[in-house]
N, C-alpha and C positions, 0 to 999 in steps of 0.2 A: 894238495893245495887249499881245495876248498875247506877240508877239514881244518886247517890249520888257520884260515881266513875265518872261518866260523868262530873258534876259540877265541881268537885276538879280539874279534867283535864282541864277544860276552865278557871277555874280561875288561875291554875298555867300557862296556855299557855299565857294568855293575861298578867300576871304579868311578864313572860319572854320576850314578844313583847316591853311591856312599858320600861324595863330594857335596851333591846337591843336600842330602839330608844334614849333613854335618855343619854346613852353610846355615841352615835354619836353625839352629839352636838359639841364637838370641833372637827373640821376637822382637820386631818395630815397636810393639805397643811398649816395651819396658825401656826401650832405648829411646824414643822420640816421644813420651807421654809429658804431661806437665811436668815441670820441676816444682818443688816445693814452693810455694809461695806465687806462683805464676797465675794469671788469670785465664781460665779456662775459654775456649773461643766461643762455645755455646752457652747462653746466660737464660735462664727460666725467667720470664717476665710476667707470669701468671696468667689466667685464662686460657689454659691449656696452648700457650704459647711459648716458644723458646726463640731467642733472636741469636743469630751469628753476628758476632760483635765485629768482625772484620768486613763482612760484605754487607749488613745491615738486614738481610732477608730474614722473614720471620716464617717460623715453620710450625704447623700444626702438630701438636703433640701426640693427638690421637691419630685415628687412620679410620678410612671406610670399611666396609664389608668388602670381600673379594670380588671385583668387577672382571666380567668378560668382554666389554666392550668400550670401546674409545670414546665414543659420544657420550657414553654414561659417566665414564670418569671425568671428563670434561665438565659436565652438567654439574656430577657431584662437586667439583671443586669451585666452579661458578657460583653455586647457590649456596656455599657455605657461609656462616655467619658466624663469626668465632671471635672473640675479644674485641666486640663493636667494630670489627672490619667487615668488609663485603666484596673486598677485591681480590680474592683468593684465587689461584690458579695451579695448573700441573706443573710442576718444577720440570727444568730442562735436564737433560741427560746429565750434562757437567754439574747442575746444582745438586743433583741426586747424588753423584759421585763424591762431591764434596762432603754431602751430610754423612754417606757410609764412612769415608776416610776419618771424620771427625770420632765418630763411634769407633772405629777400629785403633784408632791412636789415643783413645780414651781421653779425649778433650771435649767431652760433651758436658763438662761441669756437672750441676745439679739437674740437667735436663736428662729426662727419663721418657724413652720411647721405644717402641718394638720396631727395629729398624731392620731385623732380619726379613727376608720374605722376598716376594715380587711387588714392584711399584710401579706406577705408572708414570711415564715422564713425556715430554712432548718437547721437540726442539722447532724453533720457527720454521714454517713452509712444510714440514711433514707432519704425517699423521701421528697421533698418540702411540704409543707401544709400551706394553709392559715388560718387565725384566728385573733382572737382579745382577750385582755384581758380584763376581766370583771368583777366587785365587784359583788359576790352573795349578792341577796335582804336583806339576815339576818345578814349581816357583816357589820363591819365599819373600816376604817382605810386602811392599806395596805395589805389586801387580796385580790387578784385576783386570778380568775381561767381563762385558756387558753381555749377558745370556739373555735372549730374549724368551720370554713364556706366553702362555695364552690368555693368563688373566692376572690380576694383582690387586693390591691394595692403593687406595690414593691418600699420600700424604701431601696437601696442599701448603704452598708456599705464598708469600707476598712480599713486597709488591711486584 
């Protein structure tokens, strides 16, 4: 009985893997990317800044060196003076996720940023933390988990 159960388990497991892989053949970036003639969500406005046309947030196109301390990450953003603005800050985890998705879906238009890697974010009332958005091996599409890391870059945002 145990041997039969084990064989049935292996069969079902292998079928689920085949189904999962077959379901990932059509990448979301090809089905949800900008249709021809549509306006990209991110717009390059010069001075090393891109603007999100929906939220109005402005993103630094460059990034800091890797930083391994939350206070230093916050100081980097607070001391940044780019494009004539001095009110830069760390993005929230949700803002960081939105930027990740925009690049994943190729809605970044002419904005070019190194977006892969770990970055600092700070949610209200919580300490800053570095991490990256990663897709679990068993999923496809727009399912990403936040993986906390020990260090990261700062990509500042305003307002």
